[in-house]
C-alpha positions in Angstrom: 123.6 41.8 109.6 127.2 42.1 108.6 129.6 42.2 111.6 133.2 43.5 111.4 135.4 43.3 114.4 138.6 45.4 114.4 141.5 44.8 116.9 144.0 47.7 117.0 147.3 46.9 118.8 149.2 49.8 120.2 152.8 48.7 121.2 154.5 52.1 121.3 153.5 55.3 123.1 153.9 57.4 119.9 151.3 55.3 118.0 148.3 56.3 120.1 147.2 59.2 118.0 147.1 57.1 114.8 145.4 54.2 116.6 142.7 56.5 118.0 142.1 58.1 114.6 141.9 54.7 113.0 139.3 53.5 115.6 137.1 56.6 115.2 137.3 56.5 111.4 136.4 52.8 111.5 133.3 53.4 113.7 132.2 56.4 111.6 132.3 54.2 108.4 129.3 52.2 109.6 126.8 51.5 106.8 123.2 50.3 107.1 123.1 46.7 108.1 126.5 46.7 109.7 127.7 46.2 113.2 131.2 47.5 113.7 133.2 46.8 116.8 136.6 48.0 117.8 139.0 47.0 120.5 142.2 48.7 121.2 144.9 46.8 123.1 148.0 48.5 124.4 151.2 47.0 125.8 154.9 47.8 126.2 155.7 51.5 126.7 152.3 52.4 125.1 150.8 52.2 128.6 152.9 55.1 129.8 151.0 57.6 127.7 147.7 56.6 129.3 148.5 58.4 132.6 149.6 61.6 130.7 147.0 61.7 128.0 146.9 65.1 126.4 143.3 66.4 126.0 142.9 65.8 122.2 143.9 62.1 122.6 141.8 61.7 125.8 138.8 63.1 123.9 139.3 60.7 121.0 139.7 57.7 123.2 136.7 58.6 125.3 134.6 59.0 122.1 135.6 55.5 120.9 134.3 54.2 124.2 131.1 56.3 123.9 130.6 54.9 120.4 130.8 51.3 121.7 134.5 50.6 121.5 136.7 49.1 124.2 140.3 50.0 125.2 142.4 47.5 127.1 145.8 47.9 128.8 148.1 45.0 129.5 148.5 44.4 133.3 152.0 43.1 132.8 153.1 46.3 131.0 151.4 48.4 133.7 153.3 46.5 136.4 156.6 46.8 134.4 156.1 50.6 134.3 154.9 50.8 137.9 151.5 52.3 136.9 148.6 51.6 139.2 145.1 51.2 137.7 143.8 54.0 140.0 146.0 56.5 138.1 144.2 55.8 134.8 141.1 57.3 133.3 138.1 55.0 134.2 137.3 54.0 130.6 140.5 51.9 130.3 140.0 48.2 131.0 142.8 45.8 131.7 143.8 42.3 130.5 146.3 40.0 132.3 148.6 39.7 129.2 148.1 41.6 125.9 149.9 38.9 123.9 147.4 36.3 125.0 144.3 38.3 124.2 145.7 39.3 120.8 146.0 35.7 119.9 142.6 34.7 121.4 140.7 37.5 119.9 142.1 36.9 116.4 141.0 33.3 116.7 137.5 34.7 117.5 137.4 36.6 114.2 138.9 40.0 115.2 140.9 41.6 112.4 144.3 42.6 113.7 145.8 46.0 112.8 149.0 47.6 114.2 149.2 51.3 113.3 
């Protein structure tokens, strides 16, 4: 089985729509004999959009998770913007430092994309 792991980095609040569309299109492109995985990691001011998600973006992100993807927010960025985890939709996961997991996951074979 062919495995492709895509790591999408969202560093700006205005890049969420493109990132979500990329993630969905990637997962929809699955062919027979392939396992496609997607992780989205957001840091910087990108985390501010997560508490004010408009419905179309929310639906796309939820669909990514339903299709097996994962969405992570940087705890450092959440703290910098005074956002409590309780204010976020429950499908968001957190990581202590986005910069660290971006490096680690690339070492594990995740292909980095920054829309």
